[in-house]
C-alpha positions in Angstrom: -1.7 10.7 11.9 -0.3 10.7 8.4 -2.9 13.3 7.2 -1.8 15.7 9.9 1.9 15.3 8.9 1.0 15.8 5.3 -0.9 19.0 6.1 2.0 20.2 8.3 4.7 19.4 5.8 3.1 20.4 2.5 1.7 23.9 1.7 -0.2 22.3 -1.2 -0.8 18.7 -2.0 -1.1 18.0 -5.8 -1.8 14.3 -5.7 -1.0 11.1 -3.9 -0.8 7.6 -5.3 -1.5 4.8 -2.8 -0.2 1.4 -4.0 -1.0 -1.9 -2.3 1.2 -5.0 -2.4 0.9 -8.6 -1.3 3.2 -11.5 -0.8 3.6 -14.4 -3.3 1.2 -16.8 -1.5 -2.2 -17.1 -3.1 -3.5 -16.8 -6.7 -2.9 -13.8 -9.0 -6.6 -12.7 -9.0 -6.8 -12.9 -5.2 -3.6 -11.0 -4.7 -4.6 -8.3 -7.2 -7.9 -7.8 -5.4 -6.2 -7.8 -2.0 -3.6 -5.3 -2.9 -6.2 -2.9 -4.3 -8.3 -3.4 -1.2 -5.3 -2.5 1.0 -4.7 0.7 -1.0 -8.4 1.7 -0.9 -8.4 1.2 2.9 -5.5 3.6 3.3 -7.2 6.1 1.0 -10.4 5.9 2.9 -8.5 6.4 6.2 -6.8 9.5 4.8 -10.1 10.9 3.5 -11.6 10.3 7.0 -8.7 12.4 8.4 -9.6 15.3 6.1 -7.7 14.8 2.9 -9.4 15.4 -0.4 -10.5 12.1 -2.0 -10.1 13.6 -5.5 -6.3 14.0 -4.9 -5.8 10.3 -4.0 -5.4 7.6 -6.6 -5.1 3.9 -5.7 -3.5 1.0 -7.4 -2.9 -2.7 -6.6 0.3 -4.4 -7.7 -0.5 -7.8 -6.3 2.7 -9.8 -5.8 4.6 -8.3 -8.8 7.0 -6.0 -6.8 8.3 -7.9 -3.8 10.9 -6.3 -1.6 11.9 -9.7 -0.1 12.3 -12.6 -2.6 14.7 -15.0 -0.8 12.1 -16.7 1.4 12.1 -20.5 1.1 9.0 -22.6 0.9 5.6 -22.5 -0.7 3.3 -23.6 2.2 1.9 -21.0 4.5 4.0 -21.7 7.6 4.6 -19.2 10.4 8.2 -18.8 9.4 7.4 -18.2 5.7 4.6 -15.7 6.6 7.1 -13.8 8.8 9.8 -13.8 6.1 7.3 -12.5 3.5 5.8 -9.9 5.8 7.7 -6.9 4.2 6.0 -7.7 0.9 2.5 -7.1 2.4 2.6 -3.3 2.4 1.2 -0.1 1.1 3.4 2.6 -0.5 2.6 6.3 -0.8 3.9 8.5 -3.6 3.2 12.1 -2.8 3.5 15.2 -5.0 3.1 18.7 -3.6 4.8 21.9 -2.5 6.6 22.0 0.8 
């Protein structure tokens, strides 16, 4: 559990930013909403595991910050979905005292 690791590794947690990302398939509005939903889901899980909700901020980046950009094609094929998978992610930025 991430929350347990955070409590074990940080004496004090100042804040955390949870940022959701999507791949390039789909429209901008859809991807913006989906990326924020991903971040909010992770936040909610961390809160369920005992972290203070007030310390967790969420953001959705949509498809603006891909980690993989050399995937060919524009139709949603299994090969393209697999290639783009690393872009569908949530990143955590954590500030605290260890």
